[in-house]
C-alpha positions as CSV (number, residue, x, y, z in Angstrom):
1,X,14.2,-12.5,-7.3
2,X,12.6,-10.5,-10.1
3,X,13.2,-6.7,-10.9
4,X,11.0,-4.0,-12.5
5,X,12.9,-4.7,-16.2
6,X,12.1,-8.7,-16.1
7,X,8.8,-9.8,-17.8
8,X,7.2,-12.5,-19.2
9,X,4.2,-12.8,-21.4
10,X,1.1,-14.5,-20.1
11,X,-2.0,-15.8,-21.4
12,X,-5.5,-14.5,-20.3
13,X,-7.7,-17.1,-19.7
14,X,-11.9,-16.3,-19.4
15,X,-13.2,-18.9,-16.7
16,X,-17.2,-18.2,-15.3
17,X,-17.1,-14.7,-16.5
18,X,-13.5,-14.0,-14.4
19,X,-10.4,-13.2,-16.3
20,X,-7.3,-14.9,-14.8
21,X,-3.8,-15.7,-15.4
22,X,-1.0,-18.2,-14.4
23,X,1.7,-16.5,-12.7
24,X,4.8,-18.1,-13.6
25,X,7.3,-19.5,-10.4
26,X,10.2,-16.7,-10.7
27,X,7.0,-14.2,-10.2
28,X,5.5,-15.6,-7.2
29,X,4.2,-13.7,-4.2
30,X,4.3,-14.5,-1.0
31,X,1.5,-15.3,1.2
32,X,-1.8,-16.3,0.4
33,X,-3.6,-12.8,-0.2
34,X,-2.8,-10.1,-2.7
35,X,-4.2,-6.4,-3.4
36,X,-5.1,-6.0,-7.1
37,X,-5.0,-2.0,-8.3
38,X,-5.3,-0.2,-11.6
39,X,-2.9,2.3,-12.5
40,X,-3.9,3.8,-16.0
41,X,-3.9,0.7,-18.3
42,X,-1.9,-1.4,-15.9
43,X,-3.0,-4.0,-13.4
44,X,-0.7,-4.0,-10.3
45,X,-0.9,-7.0,-8.0
46,X,1.0,-6.8,-4.3
47,X,1.3,-9.1,-1.7
48,X,-0.5,-8.4,1.5
49,X,2.2,-8.3,4.4
50,X,0.7,-9.2,7.7
51,X,1.5,-6.7,10.3
52,X,2.6,-8.6,13.4
53,X,0.8,-7.6,16.9
54,X,3.8,-6.5,18.7
55,X,4.4,-3.7,15.8
56,X,0.6,-3.2,15.7
57,X,0.5,-2.6,19.5
58,X,3.7,-0.4,19.3
59,X,1.7,2.0,17.0
60,X,-1.2,2.9,19.7
61,X,-1.1,5.2,21.9
62,X,-1.3,3.9,25.6
63,X,-4.6,4.1,27.5
64,X,-4.5,6.4,30.4
65,X,-7.6,5.3,32.3
66,X,-8.7,4.8,36.1
67,X,-10.1,1.0,35.7
68,X,-12.6,0.3,38.4
69,X,-11.5,-1.8,41.3
70,X,-13.4,-5.0,41.6
71,X,-14.4,-5.9,45.0
72,X,-16.3,-9.4,44.9
73,X,-15.0,-11.2,42.1
74,X,-16.8,-14.2,41.1
75,X,-15.9,-17.8,42.3
76,X,-13.7,-19.5,39.7
77,X,-15.9,-22.2,37.8
78,X,-13.4,-24.8,37.7
79,X,-15.3,-26.9,35.5
80,X,-15.2,-24.3,32.7
81,X,-11.4,-24.8,32.8
82,X,-11.4,-28.2,31.9
83,X,-10.8,-29.2,35.8
84,X,-12.8,-32.0,37.4
85,X,-13.6,-31.8,40.8
86,X,-14.5,-34.3,43.3
87,X,-16.8,-33.9,46.0
88,X,-16.8,-36.5,48.8
89,X,-20.0,-36.9,50.8
């Protein structure tokens, strides 16, 4: 794990109009996405941390709605669920 006082010198590579760097293994970020931001003359790269669905739902206020009652539900279409129905004539 790296701390803020660890550093490595890296090359800036220009390719097809973009500038890239190779991140050394000891500075590797978790995940597959990051946020890049600029603070004065520095570039800051931070990993995007996915929020688990349970945590996201826990942040939401409960919905207090009286949902309408559905009297006549349509018949279940068993072919849509991959169930084959044989009918004898």
